[in-house]
N, C-alpha and C positions, 0 to 999 in steps of 0.2 A: 353046028348051031351056034352062032357067035353070039356073044351075050355081052352089052353095052355096059358099062361100069358109069354110072351117075354120079357126081360129085355128092356127098351128103351135105349141101350147103342148107338146106332147112333145119335139119338136125343139130348142126354145128351151130348156126344161130341161136337155136332154142337153147342149146346148153350153154354157150356164151351168156346169155341173157340171163338163165337161173345163177350162173356162178356170178354174175356181178349185183344181183338182186340183196344180199345180205350185205354187201360193201355201202351200197347206197343207204339202206336203212332208213328209218322214219326219223322225223326231227325230235329232238329230246323234250320230253315232259317239262313241267315246272320242276327248278333246282337242276337241271341237266346242265352240263359246262356249255360256257360260250363265249365269245370274244368280244370286248369293247375297245376299238383302237383309238378312240380321241377320250379325252377327258384330263384334267389337271391332277396335280399330286395333293389335294385338297383331303385332308384325312376326314372333313367332315361333309362330305358331298354324296351326292346320289346320281348318277350317268344313267342314263337311260337309252338304248339304241333300237329303233326299229325302221326297217325290218333286221330282223335278225334271223335269216334264213335256216340255221343250224337248231332253232327252236320252233317247239310246235304252236305256240302262241305268237310266234314273230317278234318277239320280245325279250331283249336282255338288260338286266339291271346289276349294276354294282353299286352298294351302298357303303359309305366310307371305305374303308381300307379291306373289306370282305371281298370273297372271291365273286365274279362276274357269272351271275347264276340266270338261265331260262326264266321266263316269266309268260303270264298270260292276263289278258283283262278277265275282271270277275267282278262278283256281284256279292258273294258271301265267302265266308271262309271254306264252306263246301266245295265252292269252285275251284279250290287249291290243293285239293286232296289227291291228284294224280302226279305224285311228286317222283321224279327219278332218283334211282338207287344212289346216284353221286350226290343229290342235293340232300338226300335224307342223312347223308354222312356228316356233310359239309354244314349242314343249318341245324344245330341241337335243339333248337326250340319249335321248329316247324315252319309253316308259312299262313301268313295270315293276307286279307283281303284289306288293301289300303292304298290311300293316294301317297305314292312317297315324294311327289315332287309339286311346287306350288307355283313354278313359271314354267314357259314355254309351250311347245304344241300339245305336251301331255297333262298340263296342269291340273291338278286333282284329278284326275283319270284314276280309277281303282286297278290296280296289279297284284298278282300274288308276290309276296316279298316275304323274305326270311326275316323271322321274328328276332335274331339275334342282332342286340344292339340297334335297333330300329326306332326311330323317333320321327313320326310322321310331322311333315310342316304343320304349323299351327293354322295358318290360313286354308288349310283343307280339313280341319279337325271335323267338319260337318259331313266331309264325303266320307267318313269312317260308317 
């Protein structure tokens, strides 16, 4: 009785897929680390990048000389409660729903932004 050996291809593919899933992970929530590739050295500026694929909300915000953190569109402060552990450590005062920029494609659009040293643009005060 001769027995044919089959290559374990389906099993290997499944194993490889399962091994890669943790490496892919899900995008970071509000406050997760992200990268802003452009922007000047202005110490009092806000830079917003979208799409930021590493972020769940697809938005990365850098305010003044603070760290670049993942953000998301919001309507109320409650929308900013799903905070990444790194964001909780980097942002001492928590996140709030505010319009961080008054010009450009996202003018007066509300996002979750770290409260540390936050000064929203005056022209967007009604968007708060």
